[in-house]
C-alpha positions as a Python dict, from the first residue, in 0.01 Angstrom:
ca = {
    (1, 'M'): (0, 0, 0),
    (2, 'P'): (-72, 4, 375),
    (3, 'P'): (-434, 59, 478),
    (4, 'V'): (-535, 421, 526),
    (5, 'R'): (-522, 535, 887),
    (6, 'T'): (-612, 886, 998),
    (7, 'R'): (-643, 1042, 1341),
    (8, 'V'): (-770, 1336, 1538),
    (9, 'A'): (-560, 1435, 1838),
    (10, 'P'): (-727, 1701, 2054),
    (11, 'S'): (-579, 1846, 2371),
    (12, 'P'): (-807, 1823, 2676),
    (13, 'T'): (-741, 2179, 2788),
    (14, 'G'): (-1083, 2339, 2763),
    (15, 'D'): (-1427, 2307, 2611),
    (16, 'P'): (-1440, 2106, 2286),
    (17, 'H'): (-1407, 2346, 1992),
    (18, 'V'): (-1611, 2324, 1671),
    (19, 'G'): (-1275, 2331, 1493),
    (20, 'T'): (-1195, 1996, 1655),
    (21, 'A'): (-1516, 1849, 1512),
    (22, 'Y'): (-1431, 2003, 1172),
    (23, 'V'): (-1083, 1845, 1165),
    (24, 'A'): (-1220, 1517, 1302),
    (25, 'L'): (-1486, 1508, 1031),
    (26, 'V'): (-1233, 1547, 749),
    (27, 'N'): (-1014, 1269, 892),
    (28, 'Y'): (-1321, 1052, 949),
    (29, 'C'): (-1456, 1104, 596),
    (30, 'F'): (-1128, 1021, 428),
    (31, 'A'): (-1071, 708, 637),
    (32, 'R'): (-1424, 578, 589),
    (33, 'Q'): (-1423, 657, 218),
    (34, 'Q'): (-1096, 467, 171),
    (35, 'G'): (-1207, 169, 380),
    (36, 'G'): (-946, 262, 639),
    (37, 'E'): (-937, 328, 1012),
    (38, 'F'): (-991, 642, 1218),
    (39, 'V'): (-806, 688, 1549),
    (40, 'L'): (-871, 925, 1838),
    (41, 'R'): (-568, 1019, 2049),
    (42, 'I'): (-562, 1249, 2351),
    (43, 'E'): (-262, 1483, 2348),
    (44, 'D'): (-238, 1572, 2716),
    (45, 'T'): (129, 1661, 2752),
    (46, 'D'): (27, 1999, 2897),
    (47, 'R'): (-14, 1867, 3248),
    (48, 'A'): (-97, 2204, 3400),
    (49, 'R'): (-401, 2262, 3176),
    (50, 'S'): (-519, 1912, 3082),
    (51, 'T'): (-821, 1782, 3273),
    (52, 'A'): (-1019, 1459, 3283),
    (53, 'E'): (-1336, 1669, 3258),
    (54, 'S'): (-1222, 1816, 2926),
    (55, 'E'): (-1131, 1472, 2791),
    (56, 'R'): (-1475, 1337, 2880),
    (57, 'A'): (-1634, 1634, 2707),
    (58, 'I'): (-1429, 1574, 2391),
    (59, 'L'): (-1531, 1210, 2369),
    (60, 'E'): (-1893, 1289, 2450),
    (61, 'T'): (-1934, 1573, 2202),
    (62, 'L'): (-1762, 1400, 1910),
    (63, 'R'): (-1989, 1099, 1963),
    (64, 'W'): (-2285, 1336, 1990),
    (65, 'C'): (-2183, 1468, 1646),
    (66, 'G'): (-2218, 1113, 1514),
    (67, 'L'): (-1848, 1037, 1475),
    (68, 'D'): (-1701, 712, 1599),
    (69, 'W'): (-1345, 584, 1601),
    (70, 'D'): (-1182, 245, 1560),
    (71, 'E'): (-916, 302, 1826),
    (72, 'G'): (-900, 540, 2119),
    (73, 'P'): (-873, 577, 2496),
    (74, 'D'): (-1230, 460, 2554),
    (75, 'V'): (-1235, 170, 2305),
    (76, 'G'): (-874, 51, 2318),
    (77, 'G'): (-687, -94, 2024),
    (78, 'P'): (-355, -254, 1929),
    (79, 'H'): (-157, 74, 1929),
    (80, 'G'): (-240, 198, 2278),
    (81, 'P'): (-223, 360, 2514),
    (82, 'Y'): (-403, 649, 2346),
    (83, 'R'): (-326, 918, 2602),
    (84, 'Q'): (15, 1078, 2564),
    (85, 'S'): (50, 1106, 2943),
    (86, 'E'): (59, 726, 2950),
    (87, 'R'): (333, 701, 2685),
    (88, 'S'): (614, 892, 2862),
    (89, 'A'): (858, 600, 2857),
    (90, 'L'): (833, 585, 2477),
    (91, 'Y'): (914, 953, 2438),
    (92, 'R'): (1214, 928, 2669),
    (93, 'E'): (1342, 637, 2465),
    (94, 'Y'): (1319, 824, 2136),
    (95, 'A'): (1455, 1148, 2282),
    (96, 'G'): (1754, 946, 2399),
    (97, 'K'): (1808, 818, 2045),
    (98, 'L'): (1809, 1172, 1908),
    (99, 'L'): (2060, 1285, 2170),
    (100, 'A'): (2284, 986, 2100),
    (101, 'S'): (2283, 1055, 1725),
    (102, 'G'): (2345, 1428, 1769),
    (103, 'D'): (2009, 1516, 1615),
    (104, 'A'): (1904, 1683, 1939),
    (105, 'F'): (2094, 1857, 2216),
    (106, 'K'): (2052, 1962, 2578),
    (107, 'C'): (1986, 2331, 2625),
    (108, 'F'): (2067, 2489, 2964),
    (109, 'C'): (1965, 2845, 2877),
    (110, 'T'): (1766, 3020, 3148),
    (111, 'P'): (1431, 3188, 3076),
    (112, 'Q'): (1602, 3523, 3136),
    (113, 'R'): (1872, 3452, 2878),
    (114, 'L'): (1612, 3336, 2622),
    (115, 'E'): (1404, 3652, 2675),
    (116, 'E'): (1709, 3874, 2632),
    (117, 'M'): (1792, 3688, 2312),
    (118, 'R'): (1437, 3739, 2177),
    (119, 'V'): (1440, 4110, 2265),
    (120, 'A'): (1772, 4156, 2083),
    (121, 'Q'): (1643, 3969, 1778),
    (122, 'R'): (1328, 4180, 1763),
    (123, 'A'): (1533, 4499, 1797),
    (124, 'A'): (1752, 4386, 1506),
    (125, 'G'): (1447, 4299, 1296),
    (126, 'R'): (1535, 3931, 1288),
    (127, 'P'): (1288, 3643, 1337),
    (128, 'S'): (1275, 3498, 1687),
    (129, 'R'): (1476, 3175, 1680),
    (130, 'Y'): (1701, 2996, 1926),
    (131, 'D'): (2059, 3099, 1851),
    (132, 'G'): (2217, 2758, 1907),
    (133, 'L'): (2442, 2851, 2200),
    (134, 'C'): (2412, 2520, 2385),
    (135, 'R'): (2438, 2320, 2066),
    (136, 'G'): (2804, 2415, 2055),
    (137, 'Y'): (2890, 2286, 2403),
    (138, 'A'): (3150, 2010, 2420),
    (139, 'P'): (3037, 1683, 2582),
    (140, 'G'): (3240, 1764, 2893),
    (141, 'E'): (3063, 2096, 2940),
    (142, 'V'): (2723, 1928, 2903),
    (143, 'E'): (2821, 1667, 3163),
    (144, 'R'): (2949, 1935, 3402),
    (145, 'R'): (2629, 2138, 3383),
    (146, 'E'): (2410, 1832, 3418),
    (147, 'A'): (2614, 1708, 3718),
    (148, 'A'): (2571, 2051, 3879),
    (149, 'G'): (2195, 2006, 3861),
    (150, 'E'): (2130, 2276, 3604),
    (151, 'P'): (1784, 2231, 3452),
    (152, 'Y'): (1773, 2175, 3078),
    (153, 'V'): (1541, 2107, 2788),
    (154, 'V'): (1608, 1892, 2484),
    (155, 'R'): (1604, 2082, 2154),
    (156, 'L'): (1587, 1970, 1794),
    (157, 'A'): (1905, 2017, 1591),
    (158, 'V'): (1818, 2207, 1272),
    (159, 'P'): (2053, 2233, 972),
    (160, 'D'): (2220, 2570, 929),
    (161, 'E'): (2162, 2568, 554),
    (162, 'G'): (1928, 2418, 301),
    (163, 'V'): (1558, 2410, 225),
    (164, 'C'): (1283, 2183, 350),
    (165, 'V'): (1000, 2110, 108),
    (166, 'V'): (666, 2023, 266),
    (167, 'E'): (443, 1837, 24),
    (168, 'D'): (83, 1932, 104),
    (169, 'L'): (-193, 1726, -57),
    (170, 'R'): (-399, 2037, -129),
    (171, 'R'): (-153, 2325, -140),
    (172, 'G'): (132, 2152, -322),
    (173, 'P'): (499, 2198, -226),
    (174, 'I'): (575, 2459, 42),
    (175, 'E'): (940, 2559, 88),
    (176, 'F'): (1103, 2657, 417),
    (177, 'D'): (1458, 2785, 453),
    (178, 'Y'): (1612, 2601, 747),
    (179, 'K'): (1753, 2933, 870),
    (180, 'S'): (1393, 3030, 956),
    (181, 'V'): (1313, 2704, 1138),
    (182, 'D'): (1346, 2720, 1516),
    (183, 'M'): (1539, 2463, 1717),
    (184, 'Q'): (1220, 2340, 1878),
    (185, 'V'): (1204, 2220, 2237),
    (186, 'L'): (1127, 1847, 2223),
    (187, 'V'): (1141, 1763, 2593),
    (188, 'K'): (1058, 2016, 2864),
    (189, 'S'): (1259, 2061, 3181),
    (190, 'D'): (1007, 1849, 3372),
    (191, 'G'): (1082, 1556, 3143),
    (192, 'M'): (752, 1577, 2955),
    (193, 'P'): (763, 1585, 2574),
    (194, 'T'): (626, 1874, 2375),
    (195, 'Y'): (360, 1820, 2111),
    (196, 'H'): (622, 1803, 1836),
    (197, 'L'): (813, 1497, 1957),
    (198, 'A'): (508, 1313, 2090),
    (199, 'N'): (309, 1380, 1773),
    (200, 'V'): (575, 1235, 1543),
    (201, 'V'): (647, 931, 1761),
    (202, 'D'): (278, 855, 1806),
    (203, 'D'): (184, 899, 1440),
    (204, 'H'): (463, 660, 1341),
    (205, 'L'): (394, 395, 1605),
    (206, 'M'): (19, 416, 1540),
    (207, 'E'): (86, 370, 1167),
    (208, 'I'): (-94, 689, 1066),
    (209, 'T'): (-78, 727, 688),
    (210, 'H'): (-253, 1063, 639),
    (211, 'V'): (-264, 1367, 866),
    (212, 'F'): (-531, 1631, 807),
    (213, 'R'): (-477, 1916, 1052),
    (214, 'G'): (-524, 2292, 1082),
    (215, 'E'): (-311, 2530, 880),
    (216, 'E'): (-161, 2673, 1200),
    (217, 'W'): (66, 2365, 1193),
    (218, 'V'): (216, 2441, 850),
    (219, 'S'): (516, 2616, 1008),
    (220, 'S'): (577, 2312, 1231),
    (221, 'A'): (587, 2069, 940),
    (222, 'P'): (963, 2119, 868),
    (223, 'K'): (1043, 2028, 1230),
    (224, 'H'): (827, 1718, 1209),
    (225, 'L'): (978, 1612, 876),
    (226, 'L'): (1326, 1654, 1024),
    (227, 'L'): (1229, 1419, 1305),
    (228, 'Y'): (1100, 1161, 1060),
    (229, 'S'): (1424, 1190, 868),
    (230, 'Y'): (1640, 1158, 1182),
    (231, 'F'): (1450, 847, 1291),
    (232, 'G'): (1462, 699, 939),
    (233, 'W'): (1081, 681, 917),
    (234, 'Q'): (843, 743, 628),
    (235, 'P'): (629, 1047, 712),
    (236, 'P'): (252, 1042, 663),
    (237, 'K'): (97, 1244, 384),
    (238, 'L'): (8, 1592, 508),
    (239, 'M'): (-279, 1826, 436),
    (240, 'H'): (-335, 2152, 623),
    (241, 'L'): (-697, 2260, 652),
    (242, 'P'): (-792, 2628, 643),
    (243, 'L'): (-893, 2781, 975),
    (244, 'L'): (-1260, 2855, 1029),
    (245, 'R'): (-1329, 3228, 1010),
    (246, 'N'): (-1569, 3483, 1154),
    (247, 'P'): (-1776, 3682, 902),
    (248, 'D'): (-1511, 3958, 925),
    (249, 'R'): (-1252, 3697, 816),
    (250, 'S'): (-1077, 3695, 1154),
    (251, 'K'): (-992, 3360, 1310),
    (252, 'L'): (-1292, 3198, 1476),
    (253, 'S'): (-1253, 3281, 1844),
    (254, 'K'): (-1469, 3245, 2152),
    (255, 'R'): (-1394, 3610, 2226),
    (256, 'K'): (-1607, 3706, 1926),
    (257, 'N'): (-1842, 3415, 1864),
    (258, 'P'): (-1943, 3092, 2036),
    (259, 'T'): (-1695, 2822, 1937),
    (260, 'G'): (-1775, 2538, 2177),
    (261, 'I'): (-1961, 2229, 2060),
    (262, 'L'): (-2129, 2228, 2401),
    (263, 'F'): (-2274, 2573, 2325),
    (264, 'Y'): (-2445, 2454, 2008),
    (265, 'R'): (-2577, 2145, 2184),
    (266, 'A'): (-2708, 2356, 2473),
    (267, 'M'): (-2871, 2598, 2227),
    (268, 'G'): (-3074, 2313, 2079),
    (269, 'Y'): (-2896, 2253, 1751),
    (270, 'L'): (-2927, 1899, 1619),
    (271, 'P'): (-2596, 1711, 1583),
    (272, 'E'): (-2688, 1613, 1228),
    (273, 'A'): (-2729, 1979, 1136),
    (274, 'L'): (-2397, 2081, 1295),
    (275, 'I'): (-2199, 1805, 1125),
    (276, 'N'): (-2379, 1879, 796),
    (277, 'F'): (-2282, 2246, 831),
    (278, 'L'): (-1916, 2161, 903),
    (279, 'A'): (-1914, 1928, 602),
    (280, 'L'): (-2026, 2215, 378),
    (281, 'L'): (-1734, 2422, 507),
    (282, 'A'): (-1497, 2141, 409),
    (283, 'N'): (-1667, 2056, 79),
    (284, 'A'): (-1921, 2303, -59),
    (285, 'T'): (-2203, 2157, -266),
    (286, 'R'): (-2193, 2174, -641),
    (287, 'E'): (-2474, 2299, -864),
    (288, 'G'): (-2788, 2091, -829),
    (289, 'E'): (-2687, 1921, -504),
    (290, 'D'): (-2909, 1943, -197),
    (291, 'E'): (-2718, 2089, 97),
    (292, 'L'): (-2911, 1875, 344),
    (293, 'M'): (-2727, 1544, 383),
    (294, 'D'): (-2665, 1277, 642),
    (295, 'L'): (-2324, 1148, 747),
    (296, 'P'): (-2307, 855, 499),
    (297, 'A'): (-2380, 1099, 215),
    (298, 'I'): (-2115, 1338, 350),
    (299, 'V'): (-1860, 1055, 343),
    (300, 'R'): (-1954, 949, -11),
    (301, 'R'): (-1916, 1297, -160),
    (302, 'F'): (-1603, 1407, 26),
    (303, 'Q'): (-1313, 1503, -202),
    (304, 'I'): (-974, 1637, -98),
    (305, 'E'): (-945, 1855, -405),
    (306, 'H'): (-1262, 2041, -308),
    (307, 'V'): (-1139, 2144, 37),
    (308, 'P'): (-1098, 2524, 18),
    (309, 'I'): (-761, 2684, 77),
    (310, 'G'): (-912, 3008, 199),
    (311, 'G'): (-1072, 2995, 543),
    (312, 'P'): (-1444, 2913, 521),
    (313, 'V'): (-1678, 3146, 711),
    (314, 'F'): (-1862, 3002, 1010),
    (315, 'D'): (-2199, 3155, 925),
    (316, 'V'): (-2438, 3090, 1214),
    (317, 'A'): (-2732, 3206, 1002),
    (318, 'K'): (-2657, 2921, 759),
    (319, 'L'): (-2638, 2679, 1052),
    (320, 'D'): (-2976, 2806, 1174),
    (321, 'W'): (-3122, 2746, 828),
    (322, 'L'): (-2987, 2390, 816),
    (323, 'N'): (-3107, 2315, 1166),
    (324, 'A'): (-3456, 2441, 1079),
    (325, 'R'): (-3465, 2216, 772),
    (326, 'Y'): (-3366, 1913, 979),
    (327, 'I'): (-3639, 1984, 1232),
    (328, 'R'): (-3906, 2034, 964),
    (329, 'E'): (-3801, 1774, 709),
    (330, 'R'): (-3641, 1494, 910),
    (331, 'L'): (-3829, 1488, 1244),
    (332, 'D'): (-4190, 1387, 1295),
    (333, 'A'): (-4377, 1506, 1603),
    (334, 'A'): (-4277, 1207, 1816),
    (335, 'S'): (-3912, 1244, 1720),
    (336, 'L'): (-3919, 1614, 1799),
    (337, 'V'): (-4066, 1544, 2143),
    (338, 'E'): (-3790, 1291, 2211),
    (339, 'R'): (-3518, 1530, 2093),
    (340, 'A'): (-3656, 1802, 2319),
    (341, 'R'): (-3665, 1562, 2613),
    (342, 'V'): (-3301, 1463, 2564),
    (343, 'W'): (-3200, 1826, 2507),
    (344, 'A'): (-3343, 1992, 2814),
    (345, 'I'): (-3580, 1788, 3028),
    (346, 'S'): (-3394, 1481, 3140),
    (347, 'P'): (-3514, 1349, 3478),
    (348, 'E'): (-3184, 1442, 3643),
    (349, 'R'): (-3199, 1803, 3522),
    (350, 'L'): (-3567, 1843, 3608),
    (351, 'T'): (-3508, 1710, 3960),
    (352, 'R'): (-3232, 1963, 4019),
    (353, 'I'): (-3446, 2245, 3878),
    (354, 'A'): (-3743, 2142, 4093),
    (355, 'Q'): (-3533, 2150, 4408),
    (356, 'L'): (-3419, 2504, 4329),
    (357, 'A'): (-3761, 2632, 4218),
    (358, 'A'): (-3986, 2487, 4491),
    (359, 'P'): (-3906, 2749, 4758),
    (360, 'R'): (-3985, 3029, 4511),
    (361, 'I'): (-4329, 2939, 4370),
    (362, 'E'): (-4686, 2939, 4493),
    (363, 'R'): (-4846, 2780, 4187),
    (364, 'L'): (-4715, 2544, 3922),
    (365, 'S'): (-4791, 2815, 3667),
    (366, 'D'): (-4517, 3022, 3832),
    (367, 'L'): (-4260, 2781, 3691),
    (368, 'G'): (-4290, 2924, 3338),
    (369, 'P'): (-4170, 3280, 3399),
    (370, 'L'): (-3931, 3171, 3677),
    (371, 'L'): (-3747, 2910, 3470),
    (372, 'A'): (-3785, 3028, 3110),
    (373, 'F'): (-3423, 3146, 3102),
    (374, 'L'): (-3302, 2786, 3145),
    (375, 'F'): (-3469, 2686, 2818),
    (376, 'S'): (-3387, 2999, 2621),
    (377, 'G'): (-3098, 3073, 2389),
    (378, 'R'): (-2958, 3422, 2368),
    (379, 'L'): (-3096, 3692, 2597),
    (380, 'A'): (-3102, 4059, 2499),
    (381, 'P'): (-3045, 4257, 2819),
    (382, 'R'): (-3066, 4635, 2814),
    (383, 'A'): (-2807, 4857, 2980),
    (384, 'V'): (-3076, 5011, 3200),
    (385, 'D'): (-3173, 4668, 3333),
    (386, 'L'): (-2809, 4577, 3404),
    (387, 'A'): (-2748, 4892, 3607),
    (388, 'S'): (-2683, 4864, 3980),
    (389, 'K'): (-2717, 5135, 4244),
    (390, 'K'): (-2388, 5022, 4396),
    (391, 'L'): (-2186, 5004, 4072),
    (392, 'D'): (-2121, 5273, 3816),
    (393, 'E'): (-2115, 5188, 3447),
    (394, 'A'): (-1739, 5138, 3437),
    (395, 'Q'): (-1749, 4900, 3734),
    (396, 'T'): (-2033, 4700, 3579),
    (397, 'R'): (-1833, 4671, 3260),
    (398, 'Q'): (-1525, 4566, 3456),
    (399, 'A'): (-1725, 4304, 3646),
    (400, 'F'): (-1837, 4139, 3322),
    (401, 'E'): (-1489, 4159, 3171),
    (402, 'L'): (-1336, 3996, 3478),
    (403, 'A'): (-1606, 3729, 3480),
    (404, 'L'): (-1541, 3633, 3120),
    (405, 'T'): (-1176, 3575, 3206),
    (406, 'E'): (-1217, 3421, 3551),
    (407, 'L'): (-1497, 3182, 3460),
    (408, 'D'): (-1318, 3064, 3146),
    (409, 'S'): (-1018, 2962, 3356),
    (410, 'L'): (-1213, 2751, 3606),
    (411, 'P'): (-1090, 2389, 3589),
    (412, 'A'): (-1428, 2261, 3710),
    (413, 'W'): (-1771, 2405, 3631),
    (414, 'N'): (-1990, 2385, 3939),
    (415, 'A'): (-2183, 2621, 4165),
    (416, 'F'): (-1910, 2634, 4432),
    (417, 'A'): (-1633, 2723, 4184),
    (418, 'I'): (-1855, 2983, 4016),
    (419, 'E'): (-1945, 3138, 4354),
    (420, 'T'): (-1578, 3157, 4450),
    (421, 'A'): (-1490, 3327, 4121),
    (422, 'L'): (-1769, 3587, 4143),
    (423, 'K'): (-1691, 3665, 4506),
    (424, 'G'): (-1330, 3718, 4402),
    (425, 'I'): (-1450, 3968, 4140),
    (426, 'A'): (-1652, 4155, 4404),
    (427, 'E'): (-1337, 4177, 4619),
    (428, 'K'): (-1135, 4316, 4327),
    (429, 'L'): (-1402, 4585, 4283),
    (430, 'D'): (-1402, 4647, 4659),
    (431, 'K'): (-1775, 4573, 4669),
    (432, 'K'): (-1998, 4336, 4859),
    (433, 'M'): (-2120, 4037, 4660),
    (434, 'R'): (-2485, 4135, 4701),
    (435, 'D'): (-2405, 4469, 4534),
    (436, 'V'): (-2241, 4295, 4239),
    (437, 'A'): (-2499, 4018, 4207),
    (438, 'R'): (-2779, 4217, 4042),
    (439, 'P'): (-2612, 4276, 3702),
    (440, 'F'): (-2515, 3910, 3690),
    (441, 'Y'): (-2869, 3797, 3769),
    (442, 'V'): (-3001, 4011, 3484),
    (443, 'A'): (-2727, 3901, 3243),
    (444, 'I'): (-2773, 3531, 3316),
    (445, 'T'): (-3145, 3494, 3395),
    (446, 'G'): (-3297, 3806, 3241),
    (447, 'S'): (-3434, 3913, 3579),
    (448, 'P'): (-3292, 4070, 3897),
    (449, 'T'): (-3443, 3782, 4097),
    (450, 'S'): (-3459, 3415, 4011),
    (451, 'I'): (-3348, 3075, 4137),
    (452, 'P'): (-2997, 3081, 4291),
    (453, 'L'): (-2748, 3246, 4057),
    (454, 'Y'): (-2456, 3006, 4093),
    (455, 'D'): (-2673, 2698, 4046),
    (456, 'S'): (-2836, 2862, 3745),
    (457, 'M'): (-2499, 2921, 3587),
    (458, 'E'): (-2396, 2562, 3650),
    (459, 'L'): (-2718, 2433, 3490),
    (460, 'L'): (-2678, 2656, 3184),
    (461, 'G'): (-2318, 2549, 3127),
    (462, 'R'): (-2002, 2745, 3062),
    (463, 'D'): (-2072, 2815, 2693),
    (464, 'I'): (-2420, 2962, 2738),
    (465, 'V'): (-2297, 3167, 3036),
    (466, 'R'): (-2007, 3301, 2830),
    (467, 'E'): (-2242, 3406, 2551),
    (468, 'R'): (-2483, 3580, 2790),
    (469, 'L'): (-2201, 3765, 2967),
    (470, 'R'): (-2062, 3875, 2630),
    (471, 'N'): (-2406, 4009, 2530),
    (472, 'A'): (-2436, 4190, 2863),
    (473, 'L'): (-2091, 4344, 2820),
    (474, 'Q'): (-2186, 4465, 2473),
    (475, 'A'): (-2503, 4617, 2614),
    (476, 'V'): (-2319, 4824, 2877),
    (477, 'T'): (-2040, 4917, 2632),
    (478, 'A'): (-2260, 5039, 2350),
}
């Protein structure tokens, strides 16, 4: 049998999600337990949303969690490159093979035509699925349209009849009627592959033997298995992990709870505690087992058959309890001092803070109340404190709602970008920025006056700012 090879393949389109660490941990544990190899691949085919900043954050946070990989964009390896944006020629080659064999076809349908088709399908109570119009075009018609410069995508040819059986290592066989499987776009009109084609080609060429991924990809498995079949390749073994859930059983979402690894790092959680917590979600302890365990112990006890099918609840109270145990039971005083230094008082951060604070203090003792918000976790602002003479309650609420959206979409997190976004919000409210600033000062710093707002938000980081704005919005909505 070939050596076990697993992978994690995050998209660098935002802040690293705890779900990425959860999936990475399962792949890591299985590979290490089997004496195999663990690969990290960056799936950056979404050129509009992918950023180098997000990729750096992914690598940094997964390493912070204690995970390492045998191959990846930062360490190299024999199966590179490990960024999909650098593998375009490969995808074009394999898309060409599918077109030549008739297992894919060029689709010239306009966005308007596709939307009309979807509307008609919904009205008729049918599932939304490409109707195959362009699949029936004769070669001459395809050539004519292409020669005329009509844009097209490449779609997967799906059988009209039959059943696809997806063998899941944990869930067993899952059947899909091909009539319900969409003719997936494989290559976009700009020539870039979609996840589906790139994922299959990369997993094969990188010799991945086992794929552990989120259950949201179950419905895509028939498309992927078709591609393996068309290419004549052996597919990897599949296992779909349950999605992490909020306490109300809804999908874990940053709109309801903090989901970014950077948030938990900024809040002062230890990486050992976070990875320990995620391991318990993947494999709960059995009777008599201590829930506190390091990564080698997590690897030793990992078992596929004990991964839950139902979505485990991301219980922050349990994470707090684990983190407290790590601090009390695994760190002596010197270690705690060092962890605190790394967490919040690096020389670079202190220098920046000192530059901002110096014009606003008369005594060194003024630093405590002025800067406490930079070293705090959640704030609990009151609606009365968030009120502004120039904004009514509805406008204050709208300002926070807009900020949550606008700040989340910033490609770069720095004082200038934050200032631009907040000034844009003031313009939308037809207010001057100084009139809008007060609620934001209170929401972010806990006080109507502090060190500069935009620099404060940059220092705190996107995740902490998001959480504080969400708390402020709840306060003025209650």
